[in-house]
Residue, then its C-alpha position, 0 to 999 in steps of 0.5 A: x743887485x748892487x754896484x760898487x763905488x764908481x771911479x773918480x772922474x777928472x776932466x780927462x777921464x770924463x772926455x775919454x769915457x765920453x769918447x768910448x761911449x760914443x764910439x761903442x754906440x756909434x760902432x754898434x750902429x755902423x756895423x749893424x748898418x753895414x751888415x743889414x743889406x747882406x744879412x743872411x745872404x752867404x758869401x757866394x751871394x754877397x760876392x755875386x752882388x758886390x764883387x769878389x772882395x764882397x761888401x766894402x762900403x755902405x749900400x742901401x737897406x730898407x730904402x736908404x744907405x746907413x739904415x740900422x736894424x733892431x739891434x741898434x734900436x734895442x741897444x739904444x733902449x738898453x742905454x735908456x733903461x740904464x739911465x732910468x735905473x740910475x734916476x729911479x735909485x733916488x726913490x730907493x728902488x734899485x733893480x736895473x733888470x726891471x728898468x731894462x725890461x721896461x725899456x725893452x717894452x717901450x721898444x716893443x711898443x715901437x714895433x706895434x704902433x705907427x708912431x709915438x704917443x705924445x700923451x705918454x710923458x712917462x715914456x721919456x724922450x727916446x720913445x718919442x723919436x719917430x725914426x725908431x718906429x720903423x720895423x726892421x725885421x726883428x726876430x720873432x723871439x724878441x716880439x714873443x719875449x716882450x709880448x706881455x708885461x711878464x719879465x723873464x728871469x734866469x730862473x724862469x726865462x722867456x723862450x728857454x730854447x732860444x740861443x740866438x745872438x740878439x741879447x748879446x747884440x744889445x748888451x754893449x751898454x752894460x759894458x760901459x758901466x765902468x764903475x761896476x765890478x765885471x761879475x755884476x756886469x755879467x749878471x746884469x747881461x744874463x738877467x736881461x738876456x733871459x727876458x727874451x732868450x732863455x738858453x744858457x748859451x744866449x745868456x752867457x754869450x751876452x755876459x761874455x760880450x758885455x764883460x769884454x766891452x767893459x774891459x776895453x772901456x777901461x783901457x785894456x787890450x783886446x787880448x787882455x779883455x778876452x782873457x779876463x772874460x774867460x776867467x770870469x766865465x769859468x766860474x759860471x755853470x754851463x760856460x763851456x760852449x761860450x768859452x770854447x768859442x772864444x778860445x777858437x777865436x783866439x786860435x784862429x788869429x794864428x792861422x794865417x790871413x783872415x778870410x770870410x770862410x774862417x769867420x763863417x767857421x767861427x759863427x757855425x750855426x749862427x747861435x750866440x757863442x759863435x757870433x760873439x767869437x767871430x766879432x772878437x776875431x774880426x776885432x783882433x785881426x783887422x788891420x784897421x777899423x774899416x777892414x775889421x767891420x767889412x770882415x765882420x759882415x762878409x760871411x755865411x752868418x748873421x751879418x747885421x748882428x756880427x757887424x754890430x757886435x764887432x763895431x761895439x768892440x772897436x768903438x769901446x777900444x778906440x773911441x768915436x774918432x776911429x770910426x769911418x767918417x764917411x759911414x758915420x755921415x750917412x748913419x741913420x739916427x746919428x743925432x739921436x745916438x750922439x745925444x743918448x751917448x752924451x746923456x749916458x756919459x753925463x749921468x755916469x760921471x755927473x749924475x749927482x749934480x743932475x738928480x738926488x732924493x732931495x733935488x733934481x733937474x726938472x729937464x733931466x726928469x722930463x727926459x728920464x722920468x722916474x715913474x715908468 
């Protein structure tokens, strides 16, 4: 797997990119935290608990407001893995799926251990963040897929019958590789999805989501981004369920006022293609970011995943300043998310000044070691 030459970064371009990176990662976390308290409840139960309009604000989950789930945790480890892939490239090694797999194994360790092991310097700084060691109802499929050191691949995937939305929900960072061609972004998403969810729908839905984020991060409109995604999907065997779901999302935009029932209809059985389609729909029809996010969690499906996916799209589209400040203020792990986002933006725009085969910043290599 190779990447094309990146863009030329002027100061304005760097600032815009950093805002979109921050927006994407914060958006994933905000949508995830908004949906966490009502995940899997269904519209009737949500309305009974929160009124006829459903959930309209952050409420507690896991003992606090703004708590995130495994979707955000894994998204952050996706970013960590991408930075580590860039750093390891200095050694002549270049296989991002392997670096992402190592990052996901570090996440799996957080789900088993009580806290970080300070002796493991090769883990880097993110794996030493104590708040990430909270277990937030990860799907068993994730724990099984990452339960040993064997990496699933498209030819030999882990859990080949699993078609859930979890791979898509950790794939927003792949779309932030704006210097890559879309087909390479799609391939990386497919290869990383296969590490836990081997069903073609899960893999191609993750690719579709990453490519849509990619177009948004490069300044496209949502409509244009989805059309580019559909064109790319058409070249992939087995794409029809994902393409059909996205087409249904576009069609639903023209069917009148958005409702929870319409979102539930798009989500269907809660498999990856429906959840991604629902996130696209919520992004398109919401009159503002807050309403889009609320629409994305008030339905019969997986609210945390749909919220995370919608938040990632909105953040890539608008940048960080469009996200509701009151929700950001109580978001769990916000300092870590911002620090990681800024590291990613710096690596992607100025990485050559941080490390090279000849000389590297010791502080940067301590944060993102080449070894593991």
